[in-house]
N, C-alpha and C positions, 0 to 999 in steps of 0.2 A: 324528758319527764313524761310520766303517764298519769292521766287524769281519769279517775273513776269515782263512783259514788253510789249510794242507794243499794247496797248489797242486800240489806234486810235478811241477814242470816237468822234462821229460825222461823222464817215465814212459812205459813201453810196456806193451802187453798182449800177452804173448808177444813176437813180433818185430814187432808192429804199432805204429806211431808214434801218439801222441796229440797231436802238434804242432798240427794244425789245430783241434782242440777247445780246446786251451789258448789258441791265438791268438784264437779267437772269444771266449773268456771274458774275456781281458784287454782286448779292444776293448769288450766290454760294460761292463767295470769302469770304463773311462775315461768312457764315456757316462753311467754311473750316478752317478759323482762330479759330473759337470756337471749332470745332470738333478735330482739330489736335494740340491744345495747342500752337498755333503760338504766339511768342513773338513780332515779327516784320515783316513787309512786305517791300520789296524793289522793286520799279518799275523803271526799267532801260530805261526810255525814251519813247517818242511818246505816252504820255498820251492821247493827242488829235491828230486828223488826220490833222488839219490845224492850222496855227498860230493864227487865230481868229475863234475859234469853234462856232457853233450855240448855241443859248441859251439852247436848249434841251440837248446838250452835257454837258454844264456847270452845268445845274440843276442836271443831272444824277451824275456827279462827286461830287458835294457838298452833295447831298443826301446820296451817298455812304459813304463819309467821316463822315457824321453825324451818320449814322447807325453803322459804324465801332466803332466810339467812344462810342455810346450808349450801344452796345452789347458786346464789348470786351475791353481789356486793351492794345491791341497791338499798338506798335509804328509803324510809317510809314515813309519811305524815298522815295521821288520821285525826279527824275532828268529829265531834258529836253532832248528830242531827236531832230533829224533834222527836224521833222514836227512841233515841239512845238515852241511857242514864249516864250523866257525866261521871258519877261516882263509880259505876261499874266499869266504864271505859278507862278511867284513870287509875283504878286500883293497882294494876301491875306496872304503873308508869315508870318507876325506877328501874325495874328489871328490863323492861322493853327498851329504855333509852340506851342500855348497854349493848343492845342488838341493833342499834341504828334506827329504832322505831320511836317517833315522837307522837305523843298523844295529847290532844287538847280537848278536854271535855266541857269546860265552861270558860266564859270570858273572865280572865284574871284582872285584878285591880291594876296591875302594872302591865300595860299593853306591850312593853318590850319583850315579855315572856312568850308572846305568840309570833315573834319575828325570828325566823330560823334560817341561818345562812347555810347553804349547802355547797360543797360537801362539808365545809367547816368555816369558822370565822377567820381563819388565817389566810385562806385562799378561796374566798367565795366565788361561785360562778352564777348563782341565782339566790335571791332572797325569797323565802316563802312566808307570807302573812297568813297564819293558820287561824282564821276566824271560825269558831263553831256556830251552831245555831244560836241566835240571839233571842232570848225570851222577853216577853212583854215587860216584865219588871226591870229588865236591864236597859230598856229603851224609853220608858215613859213612866210617869206617876199618874195613877188612876185618881179620878176626882168625880164627885157626885154631879150629875147633870151634864156630863160630856156628851156631845152629839157624835154621830157617825163621822162627820167631817173633822171634829176635834181629834178623835181617836186616830183616824187615818193620818192626819197631819202630824200628830205626835209620834206615831210609829215610824213613818217614813223619814221624818226629821231625825229621829233617834238612830235609825239605820245609817243615814248619811253621816251623822256625827261620828259614829263609831268607825266607819270606813275612813273618814278624813283623819281622825286621830291615829288610826292604824297606819295610814299612808305617811303621816308625819314621822313615824318611827323608822321609816326607811330612807329618809332624806340623806343621811350621811353615807349610806351604802350607794345610793344613786349618784351622789357626787363622785364616787369612785368608779362609776360606770358599770355597776352591778344591776342586772334586770330584776324585776319583781313579779312573782306569781302570787296572787291572793286567792284564798279559798273562802267559800261561803255556803251557807245552807239556808235558802230563802226562796221567796216567790218573786220572780221578775214579771212586771206588768206585760200582758200580751202573750205570755208563754202558753204553750199547748199542754193542757193538763190531762191526767187520767183520773177522773173523779172517783172511780171505784177503789183505787189503791193508794191515793194520796190524801193524807189527812191535812185539814186546814191548819196552817201554822199559827196565824194570829187571828184574833177575834174577828169573826165575820169576814175573813179574807181581806182585811183592811191593810195588811202590811206589805202589799205588793209595791215594788219600787221600779223605777225606770232605769234606763242605761246611765243617766246622769248621776246615779247614786254611787257609781264606782269611779274613784279618782283616776285621772289620767296617769298618775304615777304607777298604776298597775299595768304591767305589760300583758298580763293574761289573768283572767278571773275564772277559776275552776269552781263551778257551782254544782250543788246538789239540791235535791228535793223533787224537782219535776222528773218524771221517769222516762220521758221521751227525749232522745238526743236533739239538741237544738241550740241555736245561737240567740243571743239577746242583742237586738239592734241589727245593723247592717254589716258588721265585721265579725271576724273570728276571735276578737279580743275577749269577749265574754261568752262563755258556753256552759251548757249543761251536758254532762257526759251521758246522762240517763242511767237507768238501772240495767244490770248485766243480764237479767232474765225477765221474762214477762211475769209480772207479779199478780196480774188479774186478767180476766178476759177482755177488759177494755184496752189492754196492751197487746192483744193477740197479733195484730198486723204490724207492730212496730219493728223497725230494724235496730238491733242492739249493737252498741259499739263502745270502744274506749277511745280516748283522745290522746294522741302522741304530740307533745309540744316540745319543740326544739329551741334552745337558747344558744346564742353565740355572739361574740363581739359586742357584748353589753346590751343585747336586745333579743326579742323573740324573732326567730328567723323562719319558723315553720309551724304548722298545726294541721294535722290530718287525722282521719278516722282509722281505727283498727277494728274491722268488723269482727263480731263475735259469732261463733257457730251456735245455732239454736239446738240445744240438746233435747228439748221437749217442746213440740208445737202445741199451742192452744188455738182453739177455733170456736166461733159462735155460729150456730146454725139456727136460722129462724124457719120453722116448718109448720104449714097448716095441718091441723089435726087429721084431716081426711087424706093427707099425703104422707103420713108418718112412715108407714110400712115401706113404701116405694123409696123414699129418700134415704132412710136409714139402711136399707139393703144395698142401694146402688151408689150412694155418695161416697167419694174417696176423701179421706182426711189428708191434711198436709203431712209430708214425710218428715220423720226425725228419728234419731237413734233410740230415744226413749218413746214409749207408747204415747201417741197424741192424746190430749185430754180435750173433750168436747163439752161445750155448754149448749144445750138444746132448748130453744124457746118455742113452746108449742102455742100456736094461735088457734083461737076459736074452739077450744075443747069443750064438749058438753059437761054440764055439772055432774059430779059424782064419779067421774072417771078416775081410776088410779093411775094418773099420768106418769109418775116416776117409774112405777113398776112396769107399765106398758112399754115405755121407752127402753128400759133395761132389757126386757125380753126381746124386743125387736133388734137391739144392738148386740145381742150375745154372739160371740165368736167373730165379731167384726174386727178389723185391724186398728181399732181405737177404743177408748174408754170414755163413756159418758159419765161425767162426774157431777154435773149440775143440770137440773131440769127446772125451767121456769114456765109457769102456766099463765099465759096472757088470756084472761077470760073476763066476762062481764062483771058488773058491780057486786054480784053476790059473793065473790071471793073475798078472803080477808085482806082488806086494803085500808090505807089511810087516805082520807079525802084531804087534798091540799087546797091552797087558795085557788080561786078561779083562774084558769089558764095554766096552772102548774101541773095538771095531769094527776095521775094516780101512782102510788107506789105499792106494789104487791108485797105483802108482809113476808113472803118467802124469800124475797130478794133484798130485803133491807140488811144493811151491814150490821153486824152484831157489835155495836159500839155505842156508848152513852152519847157521844157527839152526834151520831147519825139519828138516833131516836129523838134527841132534843130538837135537832134542826127540823125534822119532819113534824114534830108536835108544834113547833113555833110557826111553821108554814100553814098550819091548820087554823091560825088566828088572823084572818084577813083584816080585822079592824085595827090592828096595832099600827102606830106611827113608826116611821123609820127610827126615830130616837128611842122609842120604847123597845123596839126590837134590839137595837144595839145595846141598850141598858141590860136587857135580859140576857143577851149573849155574853156580855161582859161579866155579869154576875155568875152565870153558869160556868164559863171557862175558868174564872178565878177560883170558884169553889172546886171544880174538878182538878185543877192544878194543885190546890191546897191539899185535896184528898190524896193525890198521887205523891206529893211531897211527904205527907205524914205516913203514908204506907211505906215509902222508901226508908224514912227514918226509923220506923218500927222494925223493918227487916234488918237494917244495919245494926240496930241495937241488939237484935237477936243473934246476929253473926258475931258481934263483939263479945256478948256473954258466952257464946259457944266457944 
């Protein structure tokens, strides 16, 4: 079986499309399935980068599924991540099931619906527990006056409870000697994160769970959400496959991979990495202002088939300098493209002052998201207690999720009328 996650189809870097990188990855994926005799692919969430992906991303997705079906006999199981819309992902569910593609967008009331025997129920060789991203309302009941510890406890206990209940659904299969692979999209405590490209899943980051949240009945746990390939704990039983392409400059130096997991004789018998070719390299260059011309003329970018993209962080630039245009002029005709320029300059630049010790955030580098703006604004209030902060975060996230739900309902109503 092949474990992958966090495709983020439709993702852009600023206003730059990642379509060609994703197209090449999906072509590689089809070839890998053929070349490594893969029987099934599991995609552990964040198939798309947004709840309502652009048509180009949807076309790429369906073309891949069609090509996979045409060239291989591999089954496929996809679950929704925190970026995905369960409704959008599940809309073609009936059609896709006829192609050997199983889609789980939301946690069903009957957990047996997420237990999928492969290749079939008559002669199963592995059982897949396809758990999608678990939302707060599926894990806990909100209450006035809850502290940060209360919320953390309720979230982690809710995640453990769902995993235990899911494991119970596999007992009859395990008695027959069939191994179990579980999927999940969550944050494991101690995992290495990429803050620029990973959205907080649960309120205040309080939903992180330890290795003990995953029942021993799971022979392998295929996780999504963290973009760096890594294991949870000391064994290969619980792993993040990571994202297939670098989704932000914070991932520029990451080694991207897929995980190949082998099952036989009623157990997991192997797990190894399948390295991915990097089609477009990203790089961060930190350059003092007085050395810009020298560095941009002589510095060699990392090599890749597609033109490398560079983020230049300019240090100690004098006020009033048109930094972006200056860097673009100096980098013209070089074997790379500067796509982002950040100006690290003194306090007179547009910045948000954070709590003491938290530093400064340049307005030009703030992520364009309500969550990021709210978090920065909250950090500017050093007098708040921990409980007050959690209460405000809880209210904001719940309001934002309600807003997204109503937006999705309105768009679905428009589609129904159309």
